[in-house]
VMD Tcl script that draws the C-alpha trace (Angstrom):
set ca {
  {-8.45 7.74 -32.34}
  {-9.45 4.74 -31.00}
  {-5.92 3.53 -30.27}
  {-5.28 7.75 -29.33}
  {-7.98 7.08 -26.34}
  {-6.11 4.02 -24.94}
  {-2.29 5.73 -25.41}
  {-3.91 8.55 -23.52}
  {-6.07 6.90 -20.94}
  {-2.85 4.37 -20.36}
  {-0.32 7.73 -20.26}
  {-3.06 8.57 -17.36}
  {-3.08 5.36 -15.46}
  {0.51 5.16 -15.44}
  {1.12 9.11 -14.78}
  {-0.87 8.88 -11.74}
  {0.18 5.42 -10.40}
  {3.64 6.93 -11.05}
  {2.72 9.41 -8.58}
  {0.55 7.20 -5.90}
  {3.73 5.32 -5.53}
  {6.93 7.16 -6.92}
  {9.09 3.98 -7.89}
  {8.96 0.32 -8.41}
  {11.05 -1.62 -6.16}
  {12.82 -5.22 -7.79}
  {14.75 -7.72 -6.90}
  {17.00 -10.36 -8.73}
  {19.18 -13.41 -8.26}
  {22.72 -12.82 -8.49}
  {25.90 -15.39 -7.60}
  {25.22 -18.69 -6.05}
  {27.42 -21.06 -4.43}
  {26.95 -24.68 -3.34}
  {29.46 -26.51 -0.73}
  {28.47 -29.88 -0.17}
  {24.38 -29.97 2.06}
  {25.29 -25.37 1.88}
  {23.59 -24.05 -0.67}
  {23.60 -19.98 -0.28}
  {22.15 -17.75 -3.19}
  {22.09 -13.38 -2.53}
  {19.86 -12.09 -3.94}
  {19.95 -7.76 -4.78}
  {17.20 -5.15 -4.17}
  {16.95 -2.33 -6.17}
  {14.48 1.30 -6.49}
  {13.38 2.25 -9.44}
  {12.79 5.68 -8.86}
  {10.49 7.54 -10.94}
  {10.50 11.77 -11.26}
  {7.87 12.93 -10.16}
  {8.08 15.72 -13.42}
  {7.82 12.33 -15.74}
  {4.78 10.97 -13.38}
  {2.64 14.67 -14.19}
  {4.09 14.05 -18.58}
  {2.24 11.64 -18.91}
  {-0.95 12.60 -16.99}
  {-0.68 16.04 -19.09}
  {-0.12 14.29 -22.48}
  {-3.02 12.06 -21.62}
  {-4.88 14.59 -20.67}
  {-3.73 16.83 -23.72}
  {-4.43 13.60 -26.15}
  {-7.90 13.03 -24.66}
  {-9.39 16.27 -25.42}
  {-8.09 17.47 -29.06}
  {-9.94 15.59 -31.04}
  {-8.83 15.22 -34.78}
  {-10.23 17.21 -37.80}
  {-10.15 15.70 -41.24}
  {-9.13 18.53 -44.29}
  {-11.79 19.90 -46.15}
  {-13.47 18.17 -49.07}
}
mol new
graphics top color blue
foreach p $ca { graphics top sphere $p radius 0.5 }
foreach p [lrange $ca 0 end-1] q [lrange $ca 1 end] { graphics top cylinder $p $q radius 0.2 }
display resetview
């Protein structure tokens, strides 16, 4: 039960961050070349967009996990 609560909270936080920021920007080092004393490095920049429906779905799933309680079968 405790693990489900942690997962639910992480989903809500992740979904909220996705709504606020809308995506992630990243950069990776590409090609590099050295010509005598001159060094050239190419850095590639990219943007990973998080869809609105994914953020809203994560918040909804986290909320449902928090609200729904597991019921043990009758003894």
